[in-house]
N, C-alpha and C positions, 0 to 999 in steps of 0.2 A: 319611553325607553324601549318598549316592545317594538315600536315602528323602527327605531334606530337599529335595534338588533336584527330585525328582518332585512332591512336594506343592506346592512353591513355583512350579513351572513354569519353572525356570531350569536352567542347566547345573551340573554338579559343580564346575567351575572358579569359577563365580560364588559358590557357597556357600563355597568356600575363601577367596575374596577378601573376602567379608563377615566371616568368622571372623577374618581377619588384618587387618581394618580398612583395606582399600585405600580411598583417598579417591575413586576414580573411579566408585564404584558409585552409581547413581541412588537417591535416598531411597526412592522407592516400591518399588524392587527390594529394597533392604536390608530394608525393613519386611516384605515378603512372606517373605523368608528367615527373619527373626527370629520371625515368627509361626509358621512351619512348625517351627522349632526348639522353640518353646514347646509346640506341639501334640503333637509326637512325643516330647517329653522327651529330646531329643538331648543327649548329653554327649561331649565330645571324647575320643577314645582316645589318651591320652598316649603309651602304648607304641608305637602305630602311627605317631603323629606323629614320635616320636624316630627310628624306623627310616627314615621317609621323608625327614626333614630333617637327620638327625644332630645335632639340637639338642633337648634335653629341656626347656628352659625352667625348669630347676631348679637351685638352689644348695644345697649341703650346708652345714649349720651345726653346728659342734662347740662345746659350751659347758661351763663348769664348773657349780658349784652355783647353780641357779636360785632358791634361797631368798634369795640376797643381792640387794639392790636394784639394784646396778650391772649385773651380768650380765643380770638379767631385763629391765631397762630398755633395755640395749643390744640385746638380742634383739628387743624390740618395735620399736625404731627401725629395725633392719635388715629386719624383716618388713614394716613399712610401706613402706620405700623400695624393697624388692625387688618388692612387689606393684605399686607404681606403675610400675615398669620392666617389668612383665609376667612376672616370675619367681615361682615358688613355692619354698618351703623344705622341706628334709629335715633334721630335727633329731636330733642325738645328744648326750646329756648324759653327761659323764665322771664316774664315781664316784671315780676317783683320777687324778692327773696323772702318768703315766709314759710312757716311749717306747712300751711295748707297748699301753697303753690308748689312746693317741693313734693309733697305727698301726691298731689294730683299728677305731677309730671312722672313720678315713679309708677303710678298706676297706668299711665298712658303707655309707657315703654314696656311694662309687664304684659300689657295686652298684646304686644307684638312677640311674645314668647322669647324675650332676650335671655341670654345666659348670664349676663352680668350687667351692672350699671356703672357708668363713670360720671361723676359730678365735677364739672369744671367751673367752680365758682369760688373766687378768692375772697370770700366774705367771712368775717369772724363767726357768723351765726351758722355757717354751713355744717361744720363738723358735729356740733351737738344735734342739729336737725337730722343729719343722716344717721347718727347713732340712736336716735329715737325711733327710727323706722324699724318695723318688724317684718322683714321679707326673707325668703329662703335662698336668695342668690347673692353673690358677692357685690359689694358696693365699694368702689375705689374713688377716693377724693383726690382731685388734682388741684394743687395750689390752695386748697381750703385748710390745710394745716402744713406748717413749715418746720416741724420737729422730727420728720422721718418716722412717724408712727407707722405701725403695720397698716396696709391697705391705703397708704397715702403716697403721693408723688409730688415733687415740687422742685423749684430752683432755689438755691441758697441766696435769698434776697438780702439778708444781712451782710453776707460777704460781698455781694455786688455793690452795696452802698459803701462799704468800707473801702473797696477798691477805688471808687470814685472820689471819696473824701481824701484818702491817703495820697492819691495822685496829685490833687490840688495842694495838699500840705507839702509834699515832696518838691513841688515847683517853687516853694518859698512863701506861699500865702500864709498869713498869720492865723486866719480862721476861715471857715467856710459857711456861708449862709445856706439855708435849705428851704425850697418850696416843695411842700409835701403833697401827697395824694390824699384822698378822702380817708378819714380815720377808721371807718368801718371796714375798709379793705385790708386784709392781712398783709398784702404786698406793701402797701403804703406804711403800715405799722413797722414792718421789718426793715424797710429802707430808712425810715426815721431812726430806728434803733441802731442800724449800722453806721449811719452818719454820726450820731451822738457818741457811740462807743469809740469810733476812730479819733474823734477830737479829744475825748477824755484820755485815751491811751497815750496820746502825744502831749498831754498837758496843755491843751489849747482851750480857750474859752468857747462855750457852747452858746451861740447867739439865739435869740428868739426866732421862731419860724418866720420866714418871709410871708407865709400864708399857707392855706390849705385849698388846693384846687380840686377839680372833678375829673382830671385826666385830659381835658380838652385843651386845645391851643387857645381858645378864647379865654378860659379861666387863667391860664398862665399869663396871657397878655394883660388882662385886667388887673390881676394881683400885682404884677411887676410894674405896671404903669402907675398904680397908686401907692406902691411901697415907698418907704423912706430909705432910699439908698444913700448911706453915708459914704464919704470918701474912703473910709476904712473897709468898705465892702468891696473886696477885689476878686472874690470867687463865690460861685453859687452852684450847688448841686440840686438839680431839678428831678423830681420823682419819676418823670417819664419824658420821652422825646417830644411828644405832642405839646405838652406844656412848655417844654424848653423852646420850641419854635415860637410860641407866644412871647416868651421872655426875651428872645433875641430881637423881636420886633419892638417891644416896649423899650428895651435898652437903647436901640438905635434912635427911636423917637426922642429919647431923653438926652441924646448926645453922648451916651456912654459906649465906647468902642469895645468890641469883643474880638480878640482877647486882650487888647492893649490896656483897657481900663478894668474890665471884668472878665474873668474866665468862667465858662459855663460848661457843665457836664450834665448829660441826660441819662436815660435808662431805657433799654429795650433794643436799641440799634434798628430803628425803622429802616426799610429799604431806602427811604428818602433822606435819611440822616446825613449821608455823605454829600448831599447836594444842598444842604442848608447854607446860608451865608452868615458866617463861615461854616464849613463842614464841621459837624458836631462830634465832639468827644463824648462817648457814651459807653454803657455797659450792655454787652450782648448776652441774651438768653438763648440757649440752644433748645428750641422748641421741638426739633426733630428727635433729639435725645430724650426730652421729657415725654413725648408721645410714646417712644419705644419703651421707656421704663414703666409707664402706666399700663400699656398693653401686656408687657412682660409680667407685671403683677397679676393681672387678670388670668393669664394662662397658668401661672403657678398656683393660684387659688383654685381654679377649675380642676387642676391636677391633684388637689388634695392638700396643698400647703396653706392652712387656714390663716396663719399669722405672717404671711409673706410681707417683706419690707424691702425698700431700696434706699440708697443714700440720695441726698439732694443733688441735683445737677449743679455743677460748678459754673458760675458766670465768668466772663472774660471782659477786660477793659479794652476798648477800641479807641486809641488816641488819634485825634484829628486836629484841626486848626483852631478850635474854639477855646483852647487852653494854652496858657503860656505863663512864665514867671511874672510876678507883679512888677509894675514899673516903679522905679525908685527916683 
């Protein structure tokens, strides 16, 4: 910074004010400092800044399997929102979800002097695990609790499943089958709850689950291929789009046309969902908004609001060609 100040012909304090976006700097002075920064190839020394200000400008993020669309998209939403707020991220991915692995991940990000930790793991064990940690910085749980508790952020998965199920019932289907996600995932539990409650609210029978997949297309395909599809099964809600893709293939192999014989609804609205055959009706989650709310929570807690909370993000139904009234 002293070199930049010398080349720009300004004080060290002026360089600091330009770097921190103080509004009172004259445009010509700001331009001279920026040109000196470019000329010298100056990069801020984050470690020195942390020592001087006791603020690292960094948020630790602990996440589960990034191969799944939901965690990866949530991560991107948080990254975008944190960058806009002037923070960078330190990422740790968990190979398994246990108290020891979570504690080790927290220790790893704490070693980077982060100001807060975000945990993106939609597993029912995560909230009690995070509550058992004893650290002196905020921990925000994303999708690990869906009741809008303080320091949690999520999407209203129950309402999303209700939207999918009601859509099929409104089309005239007598009932709706469900291929669920893994039971230990809170999102899968919530989607199952929303499916069941929508059927019960309309006085419709709740059939047995078609099966429980692992979020992959392969599991959706194998479950749907071996399932006993009766002629009275005219509609199915699948817990995510990837498994729905497998279901579409299995139904085609069994000679069941979609949507003429069976209507199919997924969840997530993958970028590819509009290009399935047929294009998939699904439930969209706004991951950009989710990331924004999670980072907003962090900023509020860092500002002193210890019990900050936000409402769940509302999902939306995207209707495409995989659903239609039942044939009579």
